[in-house]
N, C-alpha and C positions, 0 to 999 in steps of 0.2 A: 493739620495743615500739610500740604505737599509742596515742597520747594525744589525737588529734584526728581526727574523722571527715571524710573527704573524699569528694567525688563519685566515682563509679566511674571509675577511671583506666585500666581495661584497654584496651589499644590495639586499634583495629579492624583486622581483616585487610585488607590492601591487595593487590589483584591488579594487578601491574605487567606490562602487556603490552609486550614489547620492540618497539622501532620496526622492527627488522629481525632476521633470523637469517642465518647464513652467516659468511663470512669478510670481514674488512675489511682493505684494503691501501691504503697511501698511495704514490702514484706521482709522483715528481718529473718535471715536464714542462718541456721547453725550447721556446723559439720563440714563446711567447705574447706578444702585443703590445697587445691591446685586448679589450673585452668581447665582440666578435664571435668571437674565438678561444675564449673560455670556452664560449660557447654551442655552437660547432662540436665541441669535444672532448666536452662533455657529451652531445651528440646521438650522436656516434660510439660512446662507451662505452655509452650507453643501448640501442643497437641490438644489442649483444653478447648472445647468449642466456645467461640466468642472472644478468645484472646486475640487482640490485634497486634500487640507488641509486648515483648518480654526482654528486659535487659538486666542481667545479673552481674554484680561487681564483687570480685573476690575480696578486695581491700576493705570495702565498706560493709561487706557481708549483708547486702541488700538486693532484693529483686524488685525492680520497678515494672509493674504490669499495667497495661491499658486493656480494658476488657469491656464487653457489652453486658451490662447487668441483666438484660433480658434473656441472654443465652447462657450465662454461667453465674457463679456466686463466689464470694470470698472463701466459703467452705470448700468449694471444688478446687480453688487455687491452692489452698493449704494442703488439701489431700494430694494434689499432684506433686507438690514439693516433698511431702512425707513419703509418698510411694517411690519417689526417686532415691530415697534413702537419706534424706536430710531433715533437720528439725526446723520448726517455725517458732520464733519467740512469741510474738503477739501481733495482731492486725486490728485496725479500727473496726467498729461496728459498721455494717452495711449502710444503715440509715444515716450515718454521719458523713458519708461521702456525697459530694455534689454530683449532679448529673453529668457535667463535663468538667474537665480541668483537673487541677491537683486537689488532693485531699486536704482538708483543714488540719493544721497541726502536723503536717507531714514533715515539717522541717525539724531537723535536730533529733536528738535521742529523747524518747520518753523516759520518765523516771523508772518505769518498770523495765524497759529495755536496758537502760544504763545499769540497773541493779543486776540484771541477768548477766550482762557482760562482765561486771565486776566479779560476780560469783564464778564465772567461767575462768577468768584470769587467776583467781585464788585457787580454783581446783587444779588448773594446769601447774601452778607453782607447787602445790602440795604433792601432786603425783610425780613431778620430775625431781623434786628434792628427795623424796623417799626413795625413788628408784636409783638416783645418783648415789645416795648414801649407801644403799645395799650393794650397788655395783662396785663402788670403790672398796667396800669391805671385802667383797669377793676377790677382787684383784689383789688385795693385800694378802689374803689367805693363799691365793694361788702362786704368787710370785715372791713373797717374802719368806724368810726362814721361820717355820712354825713347827711345833712338836708333833704335828699330826701329818700323816701321809695323805696323798690325794685320794686314795681309795677310802680312807676314813672320813674324808670331807665330802664325799660324793652325796650322801643322803642329806646332811645339813645344807649343802649348797642347793640341792633340789628343793628343800623346804623353803629356803629364802627366795629362790627364783620364781617359784610357782605363783605366789600372790602378785609379784610384779608383772609377770606375763599375763595373768588373767584379770588383774585389777587395773594397773596403770596402762597396760596395753590393750584393754578391752575396747577402747574407742577405735583402734585400728581394725580389730576384727569386725566390729559393727559396721564401720564404713566400707570395709572390703566386701562384706556380705551383701550390703545394700547395692553395691556396684555389680557384684556377681549376679544378683537376681535379675538385673537388666542386661546381662551378658556383656558387661563392660568392666573396665578396671580403673583404678586410680592410684594415687601415691600410697594410700594406706594398704593397697594390695601388695605393693612391693615390701612395705615394712612388715606386714603380717606374715608374708611368705618367708622373708629372710629370718626374722626372729623365731618363727615357729620351727623352722628347720633346725636352727641352732639349739633351741630349747628341747625339742622332742628327741633329737639325737643324744643330747646330754642326759635326758631322762632315761633313755634306753640303756645308756652306759651305766647309770646309777642303779637302776632297778633290775636290769637283766644283764649283768656282765657276762654270764655264760653264753647268752645268745649272741652278744657282740663278738665274743671270741670265736664262736662256732661259725659265724658268718665271715670271719677273717678281717673284721673291721678293727680300726685303732680305738682303744678305750680312752678317748679324749673327751674332756668336758668343755662345753662352750657356754655355760650358764652366764658368766660375766659378760660375754659378748652380747647375748640377747638383752640382758638387763641394761648394760651401758648404752646400747643402741636405742632402746626405748627411752631411757633418760635423756639422751642428747636430742632426740627428735622432739620429745615433749618440751625440753628447754627451748628449742628453736621456735616451737609454736607459742610458747609463753612470751618470748621476746617479740614475736610477730604480733600477738594480741595486744601487748603493751604499746607497740609502735602504732598500731591502728588507732588506738585511743589517743595517742599524741597527735596524729595527723588530723583528727577531727577537732583539734583545739580551736581552729578558726571559727567553726560553726558554733561551738560552745561559747566562745567569746562574744560572738554576735548575738546569741540568744540571751546572754547575760545583760545586754544593753537594754532589753525591753523592761518597761515599767511593770511592776507586779500588781498594783492596784490603781484605781482611778476614782476621782470624786465626781460622781454623777448627780446632776440636778434633775429630779423627777418629781412632778406634782408640787413644785415649789420648795421641795426639801432636798438638802444635800446629803449624800451618803457615800461612804467608801465601799467599793465593790471590787472583786477580782477583775483584772483586765479582760478575762475571757467572757465576762458577763456584759461588757459594753456592746451596745447595738448601734448600728448605723442610724443617725438622726438624733442620738442622745446629746444633751448639752453637758459639757464637762468643765469644771473649774480647775485651773492650774495656778498654784501659788509659787512664789519665788523659791528657787532651789529644787523644784520638783521636776520629774521627767514627764513629758507629754505622753499620754498613754497610747493614743492611736492617731491616725492621720485625720485631719479635718480642716475647717475654715474658721478663723477667728471672728466672733460676733460681737464681743464686748471687751473693752479695755485695750491695753497695749503693753508691750514688753520687748525686751531684747532676748533673743533665743540663740543658744549655742547649737549650731547645726554641724559642727565639725565632724561628728561621727558619720554623717551622710555626705556632706559636700567637701569636707577637708578644709574649709575656710575657718581660720581660727578666730576671726572677728565676729562677735555676735551680730545677728541680723535683727533689725527693728521690725516688729510685727504690729500691724494695725488692723482694724475691722476689715474683713474681706480678704486678708492675706491667708495663704495656706500655711499650716503647721504640720510637722512630720513627727510621727510617733517615735519615741525613744530619744528625741532631742531634749536638751535641758533648758528649762526656763530660768534665765539669769535674774531678771528683775521685773517687778510688777505682777499684778494678778490679772488674769483674763479668763474669759469664757469662750469656748469654741464648740462648734457642732461636729460630731463624729461623722466622717464621710466614708472612711475605709477602716474596717476592723478585721481581726483574725488574720487569715492567710492573705488578705488583700492589702495589708499595710505595706509600705515601702520596705520596712525592715524584714518582714516575712518573705517578701519577694526576693530580697537580696540573699537571705539565708537559703531559700529554695534554689536560687540560681547557683550558689556556691555548692550546695549539696548535690544538685544534678550534675554539676561539672565534675565533682569528685567521684561520682558514681558512673561516669560515662567512660566509653572506651575510645582510645585513639586508634587510628588505622594501623599504627605500628604494632598494636597488640594482636592483630589478626594472625600475624606470623607465629607468635608464641601460642595462641589458641590452637591453631591448626597442628603445629608440631606436637604439642602436649596431648592432643586427642589421639594421636597414633603412637606416641612415645612409649606409654606404659606397656601395651601388648607386645610391641617390638622388643622392649627390654626383657620382658618375661621370657620370650622366645630365645633371645640372645643368651640369657642366663642359663636356660636349660641346655642349649647347644654347647655352651662353654663347659658346663659340668659334664656333659656326655663326652666331649672331646678329651677332657682331662682323664676321665675314668677309662676311656678306651685306649687312648694313645699316650697318656702321661706316665711318668715313672712312679714307682712305689713311694709312699703309700697312696694309691690311686684314689681311694674313696675319700681320704682326708683332703686331698687337693681338689677334688671335684666339689666337695661340700664347701670348702673355704671360698672357692671362686664363685660358686652359686650365690652364697650369702653376700659376698662383697659386691658383686654386680647388681644384685637386687637393691641393696642399700644405697650404693653410690649413685644410682641412676634416678633417685626420686626427683621429679621435675618441679618441686615446689618453688625453686628459685625462678624458673621461667614464668610461672604463674604470677609471681609477685613483682616481677621486674617493671612492668608498665603501670599497673594500677597504683602502686605505692608512689611512683614518681608523679602521676597525675594528681593524686590526693594532696601531696605536699605542695606541688606547684600551684594548683588552683587555690589552696588555702593561703599560701604565701601571697598570691596575687590579691586576694581579698583583703589581707592585712595592709597592703599597699594601695588600696582603693581601686584595684583593677579586678572587675568581675568577669571571669572567663566562663563562657557558656558550657564548655565541655572539653573532653580530651581531643576531639577533632580540631576544635578551634585552637587549642594549645599547640597542637602539632603543626597546624597550618601557619601559625604566626612566624615560625622560624624559617619558613620558605619564602616569605614576602621579600621582594626586591624593589618594589615601587610603591610609593605611598602618596595618595591624593588627599590634600587637606582642604576641606570646604572653608572658605574665608569667614563668612558671617557666623558667629557663635562658636567657631572652632579656633581659628587663629585670633579672632577678635572676641570681645566680651559678649557680643550679641545684643548689646544695648548702647545707644549713643550717649556721648557725654561731651561737655564743652571742652574744646581743645585750645581755643584762642579767642581773645576779645580785642578788637581793633577800635580805637576811639577817634573821634573827630569832633569838630565844632565845639571844642573846649570842655567836653564832658569827661568824667572819669570812668574807669572800668566798673567800679561799684555802682555808679549811677546808671550806666547802660544796663547792667544786669538787673538792677532793681526795677527799672521800668519794663524791661522785656519779660522778666519773670512774673511781674504783677499782671501783665497782659495774658500770660500763658497759664496762670493758676487755674486748675481744674481741667486743663487740656488733657486729652487722652492720646494725643499724638506723641510718639517717642521723642521727636526733636524738641517739642515744647516741654515735655517732662524733664529732658536733660537740662534745659535752661533753669527750670524751677529748682531742680535738685542741686545745681551748682550754687545758686543764690542762697539756698538754705544751708548748704555746707559752709558758706562764708558767714553765716549768721546775719544776713541782710533782712531787715524788716520790709515786708511787701505791702504797699498800699492797695486799696481796693480799686479795681478797674471799672470803668463806666462805659456805656455805649459800645459794648464789644460787638464786633462783626467778623465772621470768618469769610474769607474770600477764597472760594474753592480753587485749589490748584496753585495758589499764589502766596497766601499768607493770611494775616489778620490785621484788623484795625481796631483801636480802642482809645478811650480817653482816660488819662491817669493824671491825677493832680491838676486837672484843668488843661493838660497838654495833649494834643492829638498825636498818637503814635502809630506808625506803620512798621510792621515786622514781616519780612518775606523775601522773595527772590527778586532778581533784577527786573523781571517782567512786571511785577507789582510797582516797583519804583518808576519804571518807564511809563506805565499807564497813568501814574499820579504826577508825572512831571517832575520827579525828584532828580536833581543832578548828583551823580555819584562821585564826580571829581576823581581823585586817585584811588578811591575804594574799589573800583572795578578791577584794577590791575592786581591789587592785593587779593581780591576774591578769586581771580584766575589762578594765582599761585597756590592758594589754599586748595582749590579744586584739583589742581594737578597732583597735590599730595594726598588725595583721597578724602578730603574734608568737605563738608557741605556748608557753604557760607550763607548767612541770612543777614540782610541789610536792615538797619534801623534808621528810620527817619522821624524826627520830632518837629512838629509844626511845619512840615514841608521841607525841612533841611536834613540832608544826610548827616547822621550823627555817629555812625560806626557800623561795625558788623560783628556778628558772633559766629564762630566756626564750630560746627558740631560734627563729630565722627564716631563711628563704632571703633573704639580704640583697641589696639592690640592687647592681648593678655600679656602681663609682664614676663611670663615664662616662655612666650612663643618663640622668640629668637633663640633662646638657649635650647629649647626642645628641638627646633629645626637643626641646629648645629649638631646635637647629639644623634639625631636620626641619620644625618648625612655621615656622621662618624661610624654608624653601624653599617654603612655601605648601602643605604637605601637611596633610591632615586626619588627625591621629594618634589611633588607638584602641588600647585595651588589652583583651586577651582572657584570661580565667582561669577556673579551676574554683572559685575561692574564693567565699565568700558576698559579697553586694553591699557590706556595710559594710567588710569587710577589703579588698576590691578597691579601693574608693574611697579608703581611707586610703593604700594604696600608690600609687595614681594621683596623689594630691595631692603625694606626695614627688617624683615625677618631672616634674610639671607637666602632667599630662593631665587635662582637664576631666572632672568626674564624669559628664556626659552622654555621654561617649565611652568608657565602661567597659562591657564585655560580660562580666558575671559569671555564675558558676554554670553554665558551659558544659561539657557533657560532651564527651569526646574526639570522639565521633562527630558532634557538632553543629558542630564548628569550620568545616568546609567550608560548612555551611548559612549560618553567619554571613557568610562571604565572599560567598556568592551573594546574600544580602539587600542588602549594600552595592552589589554589581554591579547589582542590579535598580534601584537608585536612580540609575544612570548613572555610578557611580564607577569609575575605573580603580584596582584594588586591588592593593596589594603586601602579602603576608603574610610575617611574620618568625617563624620557629620553629626548634626544635632537636630535638624528639622524634619518635619513630616515629608517634605519634598526631597530629602536626602535618602529616604527609605529604599526606593528602587535601586539606587546606586550602592547602598550598603548591602542589599541582598545580592546584587550582581557581582560585587567584588569577591575575590578569593577570601578576603577577611574583612568583615565589617566592624568598625570601631565607632561606638556612639559615645557622645559626651553626655555624662550622667545628668547634667543640668538641662538637657534638651527634652524632646517629647518622648512619650511612652512608645509611640509607633516606631520611632527611630531606634530605640533600645530593643524593641521586639524584633526588628529586622537585622540586628547586629549580632556579631559573635562575641565581642568584647565590649564592656561598658566601663567608662572611666567615671567613677562615682563622683569625684570632686570637680571634674572638668579641667584638671591640670593636664596640659598636653604632654608633660614629661611622663605621664602615665603610659603613653604609647611606648616610650623608651623602656619603661618598666616591663610592659607586656611582652615586647619583642625580645628584650634581654632575658627575661624570665623564661620565655618559650625556648630560646636557644639553650639556656642552662638546663632546663628540664629535659629537653630532648637529648642533650649530651649525656645527662645522668641516666636516662632510660636506655640509651645505646650502651653505656658502660654496664648497666645492669644486665642487659641481654647478652652482651659479649661475655660477661663473667659467667652467666648461667650456662650459655652454650659451650664455651671453651672448657668449663668445668666438666661437663659431661663428655665432651669430645676427647679430652685428655685422660680423664680418670677411669672411664669405662674400660678402655683397653688395658689400663694398668690393673684394674680389678679382675679382668679376665685372664691376667697372667702374662701380659706383653713384656714385662721386665724379667720374667723368669729365665729366658735364654741368655741374658746378659749378666744378671745379678743373682739368679737362683733364689728369688724371694717372691712371695705373693703379698698382695695388699690385705692387711689384717682387717676383718670386718668392723672391728671397733674403730679403727682409724677411718674406715669408709664412712661410718655413721658420723664421726666428728667432722669430716670434710663436708658431708651433706648438710649438716646443721650450720656449719660455718658459711657455706655458700648462701643459704637462705638469709641468715642474719646479716651477711655483708651486703646483700641486695637491699634489704630494708634500711639498714643504717646508712648506706650510700644515698638512698632517697631522702632520708631525714636530714642529710647535710644541706639540702635545699632550704631548710629553715634559716640558714645563715645568709641567704641571698639578700643583697641590697642593690637598689638602683644606682647605676654609675653617676657620680656627682658631676662629671663634665665630659665634653667630647674628647678631651685629651686622655682622660682615664679609659675611655672606650678604645681609642686608637692604641694607647700604650698602657695596658693593664699593669697594675703594680706587680712587681716580681713575686711578692709574697702570696698574692692571689693565684698567680699561675702555678706556683709551687704547691700551694695548698690544694688546688684543684686535682692534681694528680698524685699528691703524696699519699692520700688515703688508699687509692687503688694499688699504688706501688707497695705500700706497707702491707696490705692484705696479701699481695703476691709474694712478698718476701717472707711473711709469716708462713704462708702455705708451703713455700719452698723449703724453709728451715724445718718445718714439721715433716715434710716428705723425706728430706735427706736424713733427718734424725731417725725416722721410722725405718728407712732403708738400712742405716747403720746398725740399728738395734737388731733388725731381722738378720743381717749378715753375721752379727756377732753371737746370735743365739739368745740374747738377753730379752728379746721380745716374745719368747716362746712360753709355753706352759711348763717350763722346766722339763722334767723327763717325760711329761705327757705331750709335749709339743711335737708336731709332725716335723720330720727332717726331709727336706726336698733333695733327693739325690738323682744324678743323671744316670742314664742307662750304663755308661762306661764305668761309673763309680760302683754301681750295683754289681756289675760283672766282675770287677776287680776286688770286691770285698773279701777280707781275710776271715775264714770261718773259724769259730771257736765253740766248743761244747762245754756247758756248765751243768753239773748235776746237783741235785739237792738230796741229801740223806741226813736223817736225824737232826733236822733243823740246822743245817750247815751247807755251805757252798763248796763244791769241788770243781776246779780249783777256786780258792778264795781270793787269790791275787792274780791280776792280769796286767801285762805290760804292753804298751803300744807307742807308736810314733805320733807326733802332732799332725793332725789332718788325715790320719789313716782311717779307712772305712772298715768297720768290723761288723760281722754277722754273728751274733751270739745266739746259739741254740740252747734253750733252757729245757732240761729234761727233769721232770719232777718225779722222784722215786718214792716220795712220801704219800700219805693218804689224804693230806689236806692241801688247800690252795697255797701256792707260793708265788711270789714275783721276784724279779731280779731288776734292781734299779740302781743306776749310777747317778748319785746326786750331782746336779749341776751340769749334766751332759744331755742336751736335747736329743730326744728319741731313744735314749738308752734305758728302755723300760719294756719288759715283757712279763707275762703271767701265764701260769699253767695250772690246771687242776691236777689232783693226785693221779699219777699214772699216765699223764699226757705230756706233750711237748709244745713249745711255742718258740718264736724267734723274734729278734729285733735287729734291724740294720741301722747303723748310725755312724756319723763322722766324729772322730775323736777331736776334742778341742785342743787348746794350747797346752804347753807343758804344765805339769802339776800333779797333785794326788787327789783323787776323787773317791769318796766313800761309796761302797756298794752295800745296799741293805735290802732286806725283804720288808715291805711296808705293811704287811698284814699285821694287825695289832698283836703285840706280844712277841713276835718272831725276832725282831731285832734284839730285844732284851734277852732272848734265849740264845743269842749267839749267831744269828744269820747275818753276818757282816763280812765285808771283803774290801778290796782296795784295787782301784785302777790307777796304775802308774804310767804317766805319759812323759817321755823324755827322749 
C-alpha cells in the first residue's frame, strides 16, 4: 500500500569499471628487509610480460600480483622474485585460480606458510642468541682482567668469530650479493660491508701481525664489534618477525570463526564433510549450538541465530524459511535446513578477511616518501662512509687508519634504513587490524590516511541515521476502541502484506502477543490503502484521501495526523463500519545510537550534514532529534542528485565523507573523499566505499576517524623517529663530536642504536592495539590526562633511554673505559702529538731498560721501543689506552698515548712466558 508520496527513488544505473582484469595471486616473499627491497621486487615483477599490477608489502611479506594468464605464469612470477634475490615460500596451483578476481583461499596464512614463518622465527632466535653469547664472551675476554694477553687471545677470538661471521651473518652476504647482481644496494649491503671490514682487519692482525706492523697499522682486534653487530641486527629482525605475527592476529581470529565441518544432505543421506567440500546448491542441516558453515537461504525449519560476529547485534535473530543465513554465525535453538548459496572465497566471512588482509597489505600515500628516500639512501650512505674514511685517513690525527676504519664501520651500521621501511606498514597493519576488531573494515592504507583529513560528513537519513525499516511509533484511538483492538484489526488486515508499513503493523501486534483473526473480502486500493472484513466488521486502513473518498469524517484525528507528519511520521487512518476509529503512525525510527554518534562526530570537529529525500519540514524535525543544525539539512534530494551534493561541498574546499547504505548511495560514496558504507546495506554500496561498518552502528564512524587520526599520528611518530635517528647519528658516527669531545661513536653502540630504532618503530605501532573508541563527546573534547600522558610517554621514554645511553657511551669513551684496554686507539690532536715527550725503552736479555717511567697526569708520551733481542717483544702498560707497541728482534716501533690519572700501572711483555721471565716494569703517574 502507498499512503505517502515520496520523490522518485528509482536507483540510477552505475557503471563500475573494474580496476583490473585477469588473475590475482598472493606470493609470500622471504628475505625482504627494507623499503629498497620492496621497490626492487615490484620493479622485477612489473617487468614480467602480462603483469598489470604488483604491490609488495614489507610488513606482511607478501606480493599481490594481477597478471594475464595468457601472457605469463606463476612460475615466471616466482622466477622474477628469485632473480631479484629473494625467496618464495609457496603459491597456489595455476588451475586453482579463477579467471578473474581473487584467488580462493587467499585469505589468511596457509598451514605451510605459517610453519615456514615459525621456522624462520626460530632460526633467527637461534642465530642471534648464539651470536650474542659469543659476542658477550669476547667482550669479557677483551675488557675484564684475564690471565692471557690480547696477543695470546687473537687466534681463539678468530676461531670464535669466524663461524658467527659466516653462519649467522650469511644471510647478509646472500642478500647483499643478490642486490649487487642487479647493481643495487640494500640494508644488508651496509651490514655486510661494516662487519666484513671489522672481521677481515681483525683476521689480518691475528694471522699476519708482521704484515700489519710493516704497513704501519695499529694491531687492534674488532672481532667482538662484528659479532655483536650481527647479533643485535638479528635480534632486531627476530623482534620484527614476532611483531609481524602479532599484527596478523585480527586475520587469524577471523579465520578461527569459520566452521570446520558441515552436515550435507545428498541423495537423501546426511554426512559430515569438511567445509571446503561444500558446493553451492547443497542442502545443509544445522543443529542447535552448531556454527553455520556457509552463506545460504533457509528452506526448512526455524531458529534463532546469533549474528553478533557479523552485525554486532547481541540479540539473536529469528530465522524462517526464505531468510538468509550467514556462514560462521551460531545457531542458538532449533534445527533447520538451508541451501548453500555462497561458498569458499565468496562467503561474507571470507570477503571480510580478504578486505582486512588487502588493507594490511596496502600502502598509504605517506609511505611514498619513505620508499623514495630509502631507494637512494643506501648508495648515498656507502659513498658518505667512504668519503668519511678517506677524510680521516688523509686529514685526521694519528692513528689515522684506526680512525678511518672506525668511522667507516660506524657510518655503515648506523645508517641502516630498516626503521624507515617499517614505519608505515606496521602502523597500517595494526590500525586496520584494530579496526576489524571494532567492526570497522578499512579497505586500505589510502583510506586509513584519508579518514583523518575529513572535515565534513554527510549522513544519508534512511538506513543510516534510521533503522532502514519502519515501525509503529504511535497509536491514537477514538470511537471507544482500545489500542490493542486497533492493532488487532489493522494487523489482521495487513497479514501477508509485503508493504513495509503493513509489515510494521503486523510486527508490532506480534511483539505484543496479540492473536490475529482471519481477514475476509480483502481489497487493495492502489495509492490509498486497503479494505477488508474482519469479524464481520468492514475496515478501512489508509490515507486521508481514502477516508475522504469513502465519506468518513475524521473529526479531530486530522489535526493529530498533521502533528505526526510534522515530526516525520506517516499516519494511517482506521475506519470501522464507516466511522473513524483511530490512526496508527509509522516511521523509520532513528537508530538508538544516532544522536550520540552525531554528538561525538561534532566533538571530533566535523561539520555534520544530513541528506534525505524527505520534504524540508520533515527532514528538519528528524535532524533536530539527532542534533544536526537545520542549516546542515539537504532535503528533497533525488537519488541521482546525491553525488552532486557531495561535489558542492567539495567545491567549498571541504574534505567530504559520505555515509550511506543503499544502491543509490553508491555514486555519492564513490564521489566522496571517503566513502563509508553501513554493513547492513547493499553489496554495491560496500563495493563503492572505502570503509564498511560491519554492524551498522554509527559510532563506528567515530571509531574509524579516531583510529585513523591515532594511526596517522603513530606513523608520523615512526617516520620522525626513523629520520631524526639518521639525521642526528650519521654525523656523530662520521666524527662530528670529535672536535668537541675527542671521541668517535663505537660501532657496537651504532649497531645497538640501529636495532633500537627498528624495534622502537615496531613497538610504537603495536601500541595501537590498545586503541579504544571514545565513550562520549566529552571524552573527545577533553581526553583523560592519563591518555595524553601515555600517548607521549613511550616516545619520551625512548628518547631518554637513547640520551642516557649516548651520554654514558660518551663518558666511557672520554674516560678510556670503553676502549680495548691497551689495544684501543687513542685519539690525539695535532697539538698533542707535536708536544709529546719522547722516551726510549730498550729490551735486552728479557728485560726493559729503563723498567720504571714517571709521568704527570694527562701528559702525552711517545715511547720508542728498541728490541735488541732476537725474538718478538712488546711493551704494554696495563690499563692505559694506546700504551702498546711491539717490535721484532732487531727492529723498533713506537706508541703515542695520553697518561691517565694518578696511580701505578704495570708494564709487561705480553708474549707468552716473557712476563714470567722478568719482563715487567712500572709506570708511575703523580
